[in-house]
C-alpha positions in Angstrom: -1.6 44.9 12.0 0.0 42.7 14.6 0.0 39.0 13.7 -0.9 37.0 16.9 -0.4 33.4 17.3 -3.0 30.6 17.2 -1.2 28.6 20.0 -2.5 27.1 23.2 -1.0 24.0 24.7 0.8 22.7 27.7 4.5 21.8 28.2 5.4 18.7 30.2 9.0 18.5 31.3 11.2 16.2 33.3 14.5 17.7 34.5 17.0 16.9 37.3 17.4 19.2 40.3 20.9 20.1 39.0 19.2 22.2 36.1 16.2 23.4 38.1 17.5 27.1 37.5 17.4 26.6 33.6 13.9 25.0 33.9 12.6 28.2 35.6 14.1 30.4 32.8 12.7 28.0 30.3 9.2 28.5 31.6 9.7 32.2 32.0 10.9 32.3 28.4 7.5 31.1 27.5 5.6 33.6 29.6 2.7 35.6 28.1 4.0 38.7 29.7 6.8 40.0 27.1 8.9 41.4 29.8 9.2 38.2 31.6 9.6 36.4 28.4 12.5 38.5 27.4 14.1 38.3 30.8 13.8 34.5 30.9 15.1 33.8 27.3 18.1 36.3 28.1 19.1 34.3 31.2 18.6 31.0 29.3 21.0 32.3 26.6 23.8 32.6 29.3 23.3 28.8 30.0 26.6 27.1 28.6 25.0 23.7 27.6 22.7 24.9 25.1 23.1 23.4 21.6 23.2 25.6 18.5 19.6 24.5 17.6 18.3 25.3 21.1 20.1 28.7 21.1 18.2 29.5 17.8 15.1 28.6 19.5 15.6 30.7 22.4 16.5 33.7 20.3 13.3 33.1 18.4 11.2 33.4 21.5 12.9 36.3 22.8 12.3 38.0 19.5 8.6 37.1 19.9 8.6 38.8 23.3 10.2 41.9 21.7 7.7 41.8 18.8 4.9 41.8 21.3 6.3 44.9 22.9 6.7 46.7 19.5 10.6 46.7 19.9 10.9 45.9 16.2 14.5 46.5 15.7 15.5 44.3 18.7 13.1 41.7 17.4 14.7 41.7 14.0 18.2 41.4 15.7 17.1 38.3 17.5 15.4 36.7 14.5 18.4 37.4 12.4 20.8 35.8 14.9 18.4 32.7 14.9 18.6 32.5 11.3 22.3 32.6 11.3 22.5 29.7 13.8 19.7 27.7 11.8 19.0 29.0 8.3 16.8 26.0 7.6 14.1 27.0 10.3 11.1 28.9 8.8 9.8 30.4 11.8 12.3 33.2 12.5 11.9 34.2 8.8 8.1 34.4 9.4 8.5 36.5 12.5 11.1 38.8 11.0 8.7 39.4 8.2 6.1 40.4 10.8 8.5 42.8 12.3 9.5 44.2 9.0 5.8 44.6 8.1 5.2 46.6 11.3 8.1 49.0 10.3 6.4 49.4 6.9 9.4 47.8 5.1 7.1 45.7 2.7 9.9 44.6 0.4 11.9 43.1 3.3 8.8 41.6 4.8 7.7 40.0 1.4 11.3 38.4 1.1 11.1 36.9 4.5 7.5 35.5 4.0 8.7 34.1 0.6 11.7 32.4 2.4 9.5 31.0 5.1 7.2 29.6 2.3 10.1 28.2 0.5 11.5 26.5 3.5 8.0 25.0 4.4 5.5 25.4 1.7 2.7 24.1 4.0 3.3 26.6 6.7 0.1 28.7 6.8 1.3 32.0 8.6 3.6 33.3 5.9 0.9 33.1 3.3 -1.4 35.3 5.6 1.6 37.7 6.1 2.3 37.9 2.3 -1.4 38.5 1.7 -1.1 41.5 4.0 1.8 42.8 1.9 -0.1 42.3 -1.2 -3.1 44.2 0.2 -0.9 47.2 1.4 0.5 47.2 -2.2 -3.1 47.4 -3.7 -3.1 43.9 -5.2 -6.3 42.6 -3.9 -6.4 39.5 -6.0 -3.0 38.3 -5.1 -3.8 39.1 -1.4 -7.0 37.0 -1.6 -5.2 34.1 -3.3 -2.7 34.1 -0.4 -5.3 34.3 2.3 -7.0 31.3 0.6 -3.7 29.4 0.6 -3.2 30.2 4.3 -6.7 28.6 5.0 -5.9 25.6 2.8 -3.0 24.8 5.2 -4.7 25.9 8.3 -8.5 26.0 8.0 -8.8 27.5 11.6 -6.6 30.5 11.0 -8.9 33.3 12.1 -6.6 35.9 10.7 -6.9 34.6 7.2 -10.5 34.6 7.3 -10.5 38.2 8.3 -8.1 39.0 5.5 -10.4 37.2 3.1 -13.3 39.2 4.3 -11.5 42.5 3.7 -10.7 41.4 0.1 -14.3 40.1 -0.6 -15.6 43.6 0.6 -13.4 45.2 -2.0 -14.9 42.8 -4.5 -18.4 43.9 -3.3 -19.1 40.1 -2.6 -20.8 41.0 0.7 -22.5 37.7 1.7 -19.3 36.0 1.3 -17.3 38.6 3.1 -19.9 38.5 6.1 -19.3 34.6 6.1 -15.6 35.2 6.3 -15.9 37.6 9.1 -18.2 35.5 11.0 -15.9 32.5 10.7 -13.1 34.6 12.0 -15.1 35.5 15.0 -16.3 32.1 15.6 -12.7 30.9 15.8 -11.5 33.9 17.7 -14.3 36.0 19.3 -11.8 38.5 20.6 -10.4 39.4 17.0 -11.2 43.0 17.0 -10.1 43.4 13.3 -12.9 41.3 12.2 -15.4 43.1 14.4 -14.3 46.5 12.8 -14.3 45.0 9.4 -17.8 43.4 9.7 -19.2 46.5 11.5 -17.9 49.0 8.8 -19.3 47.3 5.8 -22.4 46.3 7.6 -23.3 50.0 8.3 -22.6 50.8 4.5 -24.7 48.0 3.1 -27.4 47.5 5.8 -26.6 43.8 6.2 -27.7 42.4 9.7 -24.8 40.0 10.7 -25.4 36.9 12.3 -24.2 36.7 15.8 -21.0 34.4 16.3 -21.8 31.5 18.7 -20.1 32.1 22.2 -16.9 30.5 22.7 -14.2 30.3 25.4 -11.5 29.9 22.9 -8.9 32.7 22.3 -7.0 31.5 19.3 -6.4 34.9 18.3 -4.6 35.8 21.4 -0.8 35.6 21.8 0.0 32.5 23.8 3.4 31.1 24.8 4.5 28.4 22.8 6.8 25.5 24.2 10.4 25.6 23.6 11.3 22.2 22.1 14.5 21.5 24.1 15.8 18.0 23.3 19.3 18.2 24.4 21.3 15.0 23.8 23.5 15.5 26.8 20.5 15.0 29.2 20.0 18.7 29.9 16.2 18.3 29.8 13.6 16.6 27.8 10.1 18.1 27.0 6.9 16.7 25.7 4.6 19.1 24.0 0.8 18.4 23.8 -0.2 20.2 20.7 -3.7 21.6 20.0 -5.4 20.4 16.8 -6.2 23.9 15.8 -2.5 25.0 15.3 -1.3 23.0 12.3 1.8 25.3 12.2 2.9 23.9 15.5 2.5 20.1 14.8 5.5 17.9 14.5 6.7 17.5 10.8 6.7 14.3 9.2 9.8 12.2 10.0 10.8 14.7 12.8 11.5 13.7 16.5 10.7 17.1 17.8 8.2 19.9 17.7 9.3 23.1 16.0 8.7 26.6 17.6 5.7 28.3 16.2 5.5 31.9 15.0 3.2 34.7 15.9 
């Protein structure tokens, strides 16, 4: 299962005319279209004034574009390069775990999710990813525990509600499963996995689900996150307005910059 982002926010940047080209590439590197995203990030990596931290961020975003396209080996290469440049950043580990998961390399995925959690124990997404690994391994109780942890740190993570619903079906706690699926669909009405899960067990158990309220939110969709470029040499400055429903993208306590989120 592909793990989409819960990201939707605007990037405001001020930049001199001398770096208008890199600004265009910065915007393209955040494009929702993966081909444009990869192209923009690749061009940005050629810019000589990137700091090491900025280069790690750009590699992470190019990896996200490749992950969207299903180019898992190339995505893994980008995330690995980002980790070499900045091994204390949790997001490349989580994203690389997603790529390993897609390749059915569960042990490698598990290790990367664990490392992301070790770096930032309050980062919700790797708990959700690790829950998926536990599920694939047939340990539903540990999977459920990880989905619950994901929801503790991000109560609006629709994917974790979907996983929780799946585990509650396995436990035959159908009312609780229905509530979890309904919450997933309330938060992300286009989350097809929750629709399938709810529909499958509804047919088996003859439960009539309550309709999820209409919403214009698409928090289950992949959205372009902002690159937190804050070059001290005056290359550019950026301010990100973060949505309240994406705790994984909020500024860390004591940090002066927003970190790049994962998918």
